[in-house]
N, C-alpha and C positions, 0 to 999 in steps of 0.2 A: 504494500500500500504506500502511495506517495503521501508523506506527511508534511509536505511543504505548506506553509501557512497560506500563501495565495490560493492554492487549490482547496485547502480546508475551509477557507472563508466562504467559498461558493458551494461547499458540499451540502448535500441533503442530510448528511449524518451530523448530529450534534458534535461540535468541536470547540476546543478552547486552547488558547495560547497563554502560557503563564511563565513567570520567572522562577528562579531557583529558590525564592522565598515562599512560593506558593501564591503569589499575587496574580490575579487574572489581568492579562494585558488586553486580550480581545477574545470575544466569542462570536460565533456565527448565528445566523437567524434560527437555525434548527436548535441550537442550545437555548436560545431565548424561548422558543416554543416549549421545549422540554421542561424548563425550570420556571417559566412564568415571569421572567424578568426581561425588560428590554435590553438590547445590547449595550446601550450607554450606561445603564445602571450596573451592569456586570463589571465594567472596567474599574480596576482598582480594588475589587473585592477579594478578600483572602479565601483560599479554598476552604479553610476552616469555617467560614461563614455559610458555606453551602453543603458541608458534610456534617451530619449530626455528631455530637460529642461521643456518643456510645460507639459509633463507627470508627472514630479516630482512636479511641481507646483500644478497641479490639483489633483494628488494622491500621496502625500508624502509617503516614505517608512514606513510601519507599523511593519516590522519584529522586531525592537528592543523591542516592547511591548509584543511580543509573550511569553507565558509561555513555559517552557520546555515540550516537547511532543505535544504542541498545533500546529494546522495546520491553515494557512491562505490561502484562495483561492480567486483569483481575476484576472480579465483581466488586461493585461499590454501591453504597446507598448514598444518595444525595437528598437534599431537602428542597422541595418546591417552595416558591414564594408564599404559597398559602399554608405551608407547614407540613404537608403530607410527604411521606418518603417516595423517592423515585429510584427504583432499582435499575442499575445499568451495568453493562460490561464495558470496562475501560481499557483502551490501548494507549499507553503513554510512551512517547519517544522523546529522547533528549536530542536536541539539535546542536549543531556545532557552535552556536553562539551562546550556549549555556541557558537557552530557553527550552521549554517543553511544549509539545503538542499532545493533547489528549483527544481521542476520537471515541465517542460514546455510542453504545447501542442500548436502547431501552429493552429491558427484559420483560416488560409488560406488553402483551399482544393486544392490539386494537381490535375491537369487534368490526367485522366487515359489513 
């Protein structure tokens, strides 16, 4: 999968670009739809603000240990703007400039 941010910005998959401190730099429209926040509101938000405390305790962030070019894959629970949990499968890749891209897949199937 091509994790370049210009491509992820246009992706139909929820994606987020964040720094090595876990601060969201940019999210795409699909992320906005998934979490209920507009893209502007998500800029500058800490990942810890959208991940429930219990999730952080049971599965602390592992992205700081990722080598450049390495990918981490894991299930994760996020918090929607309205407070309910959002179950996702995350693929996180460390970029060469010490930023990270996460591409998310909702684990909740929509009714057809």
